[in-house]
N, CA, C and O atoms as a GROMACS GRO file, in nm:
protein
  300
    1MET      N    1   0.303   2.208  -1.177
    1MET     CA    2   0.334   2.125  -1.099
    1MET      C    3   0.260   1.993  -1.082
    1MET      O    4   0.137   1.989  -1.092
    2ILE      N    5   0.347   1.869  -1.054
    2ILE     CA    6   0.255   1.752  -1.092
    2ILE      C    7   0.272   1.678  -0.944
    2ILE      O    8   0.381   1.659  -0.890
    3LYS      N    9   0.153   1.644  -0.892
    3LYS     CA   10   0.114   1.594  -0.757
    3LYS      C   11   0.070   1.455  -0.773
    3LYS      O   12  -0.031   1.430  -0.839
    4ALA      N   13   0.152   1.343  -0.707
    4ALA     CA   14   0.136   1.203  -0.714
    4ALA      C   15   0.025   1.166  -0.606
    4ALA      O   16   0.033   1.220  -0.495
    5ILE      N   17  -0.068   1.088  -0.629
    5ILE     CA   18  -0.131   1.055  -0.513
    5ILE      C   19  -0.164   0.883  -0.531
    5ILE      O   20  -0.212   0.846  -0.638
    6TYR      N   21  -0.141   0.805  -0.447
    6TYR     CA   22  -0.178   0.652  -0.414
    6TYR      C   23  -0.331   0.639  -0.360
    6TYR      O   24  -0.366   0.704  -0.261
    7GLU      N   25  -0.394   0.577  -0.408
    7GLU     CA   26  -0.519   0.534  -0.352
    7GLU      C   27  -0.497   0.388  -0.320
    7GLU      O   28  -0.437   0.308  -0.392
    8VAL      N   29  -0.560   0.361  -0.191
    8VAL     CA   30  -0.571   0.211  -0.134
    8VAL      C   31  -0.703   0.173  -0.160
    8VAL      O   32  -0.794   0.244  -0.117
    9GLU      N   33  -0.727   0.072  -0.224
    9GLU     CA   34  -0.866   0.025  -0.225
    9GLU      C   35  -0.895  -0.120  -0.170
    9GLU      O   36  -0.820  -0.216  -0.182
   10LYS      N   37  -1.010  -0.117  -0.111
   10LYS     CA   38  -1.052  -0.255  -0.032
   10LYS      C   39  -1.203  -0.284  -0.099
   10LYS      O   40  -1.284  -0.192  -0.093
   11ASP      N   41  -1.240  -0.397  -0.156
   11ASP     CA   42  -1.335  -0.429  -0.165
   11ASP      C   43  -1.438  -0.325  -0.248
   11ASP      O   44  -1.560  -0.310  -0.237
   12GLY      N   45  -1.336  -0.255  -0.340
   12GLY     CA   46  -1.414  -0.170  -0.448
   12GLY      C   47  -1.427  -0.023  -0.388
   12GLY      O   48  -1.478   0.072  -0.448
   13SER      N   49  -1.368  -0.021  -0.249
   13SER     CA   50  -1.389   0.132  -0.170
   13SER      C   51  -1.248   0.171  -0.170
   13SER      O   52  -1.158   0.087  -0.174
   14VAL      N   53  -1.228   0.303  -0.166
   14VAL     CA   54  -1.090   0.372  -0.137
   14VAL      C   55  -1.083   0.382   0.022
   14VAL      O   56  -1.164   0.442   0.092
   15ILE      N   57  -0.997   0.328   0.057
   15ILE     CA   58  -0.986   0.340   0.209
   15ILE      C   59  -0.875   0.442   0.250
   15ILE      O   60  -0.878   0.490   0.363
   16ALA      N   61  -0.773   0.477   0.160
   16ALA     CA   62  -0.693   0.563   0.197
   16ALA      C   63  -0.628   0.637   0.070
   16ALA      O   64  -0.622   0.568  -0.031
   17ARG      N   65  -0.586   0.749   0.063
   17ARG     CA   66  -0.520   0.848  -0.008
   17ARG      C   67  -0.412   0.886   0.028
   17ARG      O   68  -0.418   0.948   0.134
   18ARG      N   69  -0.279   0.872  -0.028
   18ARG     CA   70  -0.147   0.901   0.045
   18ARG      C   71  -0.069   0.941  -0.068
   18ARG      O   72  -0.087   0.898  -0.182
   19ASP      N   73   0.040   1.047  -0.027
   19ASP     CA   74   0.150   1.102  -0.118
   19ASP      C   75   0.255   0.989  -0.119
   19ASP      O   76   0.336   0.990  -0.211
   20SER      N   77   0.261   0.903  -0.037
   20SER     CA   78   0.355   0.776  -0.035
   20SER      C   79   0.306   0.675   0.040
   20SER      O   80   0.218   0.694   0.124
   21LEU      N   81   0.360   0.554   0.016
   21LEU     CA   82   0.324   0.447   0.110
   21LEU      C   83   0.418   0.414   0.178
   21LEU      O   84   0.532   0.452   0.150
   22THR      N   85   0.389   0.332   0.288
   22THR     CA   86   0.524   0.268   0.363
   22THR      C   87   0.478   0.132   0.348
   22THR      O   88   0.369   0.094   0.389
   23TRP      N   89   0.583   0.040   0.272
   23TRP     CA   90   0.585  -0.091   0.228
   23TRP      C   91   0.652  -0.167   0.334
   23TRP      O   92   0.743  -0.119   0.400
   24VAL      N   93   0.604  -0.289   0.349
   24VAL     CA   94   0.645  -0.396   0.435
   24VAL      C   95   0.642  -0.529   0.369
   24VAL      O   96   0.574  -0.559   0.271
   25ARG      N   97   0.739  -0.618   0.446
   25ARG     CA   98   0.740  -0.763   0.398
   25ARG      C   99   0.756  -0.847   0.531
   25ARG      O  100   0.801  -0.800   0.635
   26LEU      N  101   0.716  -0.966   0.516
   26LEU     CA  102   0.716  -1.053   0.633
   26LEU      C  103   0.836  -1.128   0.612
   26LEU      O  104   0.866  -1.197   0.515
   27ALA      N  105   0.919  -1.097   0.746
   27ALA     CA  106   1.045  -1.149   0.762
   27ALA      C  107   1.017  -1.298   0.835
   27ALA      O  108   1.091  -1.390   0.799
   28ALA      N  109   0.941  -1.317   0.909
   28ALA     CA  110   0.940  -1.460   0.988
   28ALA      C  111   0.768  -1.448   1.023
   28ALA      O  112   0.703  -1.348   0.997
   29PRO      N  113   0.716  -1.562   1.084
   29PRO     CA  114   0.583  -1.564   1.114
   29PRO      C  115   0.560  -1.460   1.223
   29PRO      O  116   0.608  -1.462   1.336
   30GLY      N  117   0.468  -1.356   1.164
   30GLY     CA  118   0.429  -1.256   1.236
   30GLY      C  119   0.536  -1.117   1.274
   30GLY      O  120   0.520  -1.037   1.367
   31VAL      N  121   0.620  -1.118   1.198
   31VAL     CA  122   0.731  -1.019   1.196
   31VAL      C  123   0.724  -0.955   1.075
   31VAL      O  124   0.738  -1.020   0.972
   32TYR      N  125   0.704  -0.828   1.074
   32TYR     CA  126   0.704  -0.742   0.954
   32TYR      C  127   0.816  -0.657   0.952
   32TYR      O  128   0.865  -0.631   1.062
   33LEU      N  129   0.869  -0.606   0.849
   33LEU     CA  130   0.980  -0.513   0.821
   33LEU      C  131   0.947  -0.438   0.716
   33LEU      O  132   0.904  -0.478   0.608
   34VAL      N  133   0.977  -0.274   0.767
   34VAL     CA  134   0.954  -0.190   0.650
   34VAL      C  135   1.076  -0.191   0.528
   34VAL      O  136   1.196  -0.190   0.553
   35CYS      N  137   1.030  -0.194   0.423
   35CYS     CA  138   1.117  -0.207   0.312
   35CYS      C  139   1.088  -0.114   0.192
   35CYS      O  140   1.007  -0.022   0.203
   36SER      N  141   1.146  -0.136   0.090
   36SER     CA  142   1.145  -0.074  -0.021
   36SER      C  143   1.003  -0.128  -0.114
   36SER      O  144   0.958  -0.241  -0.098
   37GLU      N  145   0.954  -0.048  -0.194
   37GLU     CA  146   0.852  -0.112  -0.294
   37GLU      C  147   0.898  -0.220  -0.350
   37GLU      O  148   0.831  -0.323  -0.346
   38ALA      N  149   1.031  -0.216  -0.418
   38ALA     CA  150   1.049  -0.358  -0.462
   38ALA      C  151   1.056  -0.473  -0.392
   38ALA      O  152   1.021  -0.578  -0.445
   39GLU      N  153   1.102  -0.469  -0.263
   39GLU     CA  154   1.071  -0.600  -0.153
   39GLU      C  155   0.925  -0.615  -0.118
   39GLU      O  156   0.872  -0.720  -0.080
   40GLY      N  157   0.866  -0.501  -0.134
   40GLY     CA  158   0.724  -0.495  -0.046
   40GLY      C  159   0.618  -0.604  -0.081
   40GLY      O  160   0.594  -0.640  -0.196
   41GLU      N  161   0.558  -0.652   0.027
   41GLU     CA  162   0.457  -0.745   0.003
   41GLU      C  163   0.309  -0.683   0.022
   41GLU      O  164   0.204  -0.713  -0.035
   42GLY      N  165   0.335  -0.590   0.119
   42GLY     CA  166   0.212  -0.512   0.168
   42GLY      C  167   0.224  -0.374   0.212
   42GLY      O  168   0.333  -0.319   0.230
   43VAL      N  169   0.121  -0.323   0.227
   43VAL     CA  170   0.139  -0.179   0.283
   43VAL      C  171   0.085  -0.155   0.421
   43VAL      O  172   0.006  -0.232   0.475
   44LEU      N  173   0.140  -0.027   0.484
   44LEU     CA  174   0.058  -0.003   0.621
   44LEU      C  175   0.025   0.113   0.591
   44LEU      O  176   0.092   0.203   0.541
   45VAL      N  177  -0.128   0.107   0.638
   45VAL     CA  178  -0.227   0.222   0.632
   45VAL      C  179  -0.298   0.221   0.771
   45VAL      O  180  -0.358   0.126   0.823
   46ASP      N  181  -0.279   0.354   0.823
   46ASP     CA  182  -0.334   0.364   0.944
   46ASP      C  183  -0.308   0.264   1.078
   46ASP      O  184  -0.396   0.232   1.158
   47GLY      N  185  -0.192   0.229   1.082
   47GLY     CA  186  -0.188   0.112   1.182
   47GLY      C  187  -0.194  -0.033   1.129
   47GLY      O  188  -0.119  -0.121   1.173
   48GLU      N  189  -0.283  -0.055   1.035
   48GLU     CA  190  -0.308  -0.213   0.971
   48GLU      C  191  -0.217  -0.237   0.854
   48GLU      O  192  -0.197  -0.147   0.772
   49ILE      N  193  -0.167  -0.341   0.845
   49ILE     CA  194  -0.125  -0.410   0.724
   49ILE      C  195  -0.197  -0.475   0.648
   49ILE      O  196  -0.277  -0.559   0.689
   50TYR      N  197  -0.179  -0.444   0.522
   50TYR     CA  198  -0.255  -0.507   0.420
   50TYR      C  199  -0.192  -0.589   0.303
   50TYR      O  200  -0.101  -0.526   0.250
   51HIS      N  201  -0.212  -0.696   0.256
   51HIS     CA  202  -0.173  -0.761   0.142
   51HIS      C  203  -0.210  -0.658   0.025
   51HIS      O  204  -0.321  -0.607   0.008
   52VAL      N  205  -0.093  -0.637  -0.054
   52VAL     CA  206  -0.139  -0.578  -0.192
   52VAL      C  207  -0.141  -0.671  -0.300
   52VAL      O  208  -0.045  -0.745  -0.323
   53ARG      N  209  -0.264  -0.672  -0.378
   53ARG     CA  210  -0.286  -0.749  -0.475
   53ARG      C  211  -0.168  -0.784  -0.569
   53ARG      O  212  -0.105  -0.682  -0.598
   54GLY      N  213  -0.118  -0.902  -0.627
   54GLY     CA  214   0.005  -0.901  -0.697
   54GLY      C  215   0.118  -0.958  -0.653
   54GLY      O  216   0.201  -1.022  -0.718
   55CYS      N  217   0.116  -0.918  -0.489
   55CYS     CA  218   0.240  -0.943  -0.418
   55CYS      C  219   0.230  -1.082  -0.360
   55CYS      O  220   0.121  -1.138  -0.372
   56ALA      N  221   0.336  -1.150  -0.294
   56ALA     CA  222   0.329  -1.282  -0.220
   56ALA      C  223   0.224  -1.263  -0.095
   56ALA      O  224   0.225  -1.163  -0.023
   57LEU      N  225   0.160  -1.342  -0.084
   57LEU     CA  226   0.035  -1.365  -0.002
   57LEU      C  227   0.098  -1.330   0.152
   57LEU      O  228   0.209  -1.370   0.186
   58LEU      N  229   0.024  -1.263   0.226
   58LEU     CA  230   0.063  -1.243   0.386
   58LEU      C  231  -0.044  -1.308   0.460
   58LEU      O  232  -0.158  -1.262   0.451
   59PRO      N  233  -0.024  -1.403   0.526
   59PRO     CA  234  -0.119  -1.498   0.629
   59PRO      C  235  -0.212  -1.391   0.699
   59PRO      O  236  -0.162  -1.299   0.763
   60GLY      N  237  -0.340  -1.404   0.687
   60GLY     CA  238  -0.441  -1.325   0.770
   60GLY      C  239  -0.461  -1.197   0.716
   60GLY      O  240  -0.556  -1.134   0.761
   61LYS      N  241  -0.381  -1.138   0.616
   61LYS     CA  242  -0.404  -1.006   0.584
   61LYS      C  243  -0.515  -0.966   0.482
   61LYS      O  244  -0.548  -1.050   0.399
   62GLU      N  245  -0.564  -0.863   0.482
   62GLU     CA  246  -0.664  -0.828   0.396
   62GLU      C  247  -0.603  -0.793   0.254
   62GLU      O  248  -0.487  -0.751   0.247
   63THR      N  249  -0.689  -0.813   0.127
   63THR     CA  250  -0.598  -0.752   0.033
   63THR      C  251  -0.657  -0.651  -0.014
   63THR      O  252  -0.780  -0.646  -0.020
   64VAL      N  253  -0.569  -0.542  -0.058
   64VAL     CA  254  -0.617  -0.407  -0.116
   64VAL      C  255  -0.534  -0.428  -0.246
   64VAL      O  256  -0.445  -0.511  -0.266
   65SER      N  257  -0.588  -0.329  -0.334
   65SER     CA  258  -0.531  -0.290  -0.472
   65SER      C  259  -0.478  -0.135  -0.442
   65SER      O  260  -0.522  -0.054  -0.361
   66LEU      N  261  -0.385  -0.125  -0.524
   66LEU     CA  262  -0.330   0.020  -0.532
   66LEU      C  263  -0.355   0.096  -0.666
   66LEU      O  264  -0.364   0.027  -0.768
   67ASP      N  265  -0.364   0.213  -0.674
   67ASP     CA  266  -0.423   0.299  -0.759
   67ASP      C  267  -0.302   0.427  -0.785
   67ASP      O  268  -0.287   0.493  -0.683
   68TYR      N  269  -0.235   0.462  -0.875
   68TYR     CA  270  -0.132   0.580  -0.860
   68TYR      C  271  -0.180   0.669  -0.980
   68TYR      O  272  -0.187   0.639  -1.100
   69HIS      N  273  -0.207   0.775  -0.922
   69HIS     CA  274  -0.264   0.922  -1.009
   69HIS      C  275  -0.168   1.017  -0.995
   69HIS      O  276  -0.132   1.048  -0.881
   70GLU      N  277  -0.115   1.072  -1.099
   70GLU     CA  278  -0.055   1.202  -1.136
   70GLU      C  279  -0.148   1.310  -1.173
   70GLU      O  280  -0.227   1.292  -1.266
   71MET      N  281  -0.147   1.433  -1.100
   71MET     CA  282  -0.260   1.510  -1.129
   71MET      C  283  -0.143   1.671  -1.132
   71MET      O  284  -0.040   1.700  -1.072
   72THR      N  285  -0.212   1.730  -1.219
   72THR     CA  286  -0.146   1.882  -1.238
   72THR      C  287  -0.194   1.961  -1.150
   72THR      O  288  -0.317   1.971  -1.156
   73GLU      N  289  -0.133   2.032  -1.057
   73GLU     CA  290  -0.196   2.130  -0.957
   73GLU      C  291  -0.199   2.274  -1.032
   73GLU      O  292  -0.105   2.317  -1.098
   74THR      N  293  -0.310   2.334  -1.012
   74THR     CA  294  -0.344   2.459  -1.069
   74THR      C  295  -0.340   2.558  -0.945
   74THR      O  296  -0.391   2.533  -0.835
   75ARG      N  297  -0.275   2.670  -0.978
   75ARG     CA  298  -0.289   2.788  -0.872
   75ARG      C  299  -0.356   2.871  -0.902
   75ARG      O  300  -0.373   2.967  -0.826
   0.00000   0.00000   0.00000
């Protein structure tokens, strides 16, 4: 069985590991909406919105990078 994990990195340190991500986009100044990855500009991690490197800038939000790992689970 293969398990996928997303790692959220800020300033070279992993700040979160998740099975899935909650993507958001800026709809109006200060208003963020949950959306699909294709529409996403940032991710929500532990109640905080972060800009994702390579996406449209989000004013006042710190930038993170994402890593995606697939691992084979052994039992």
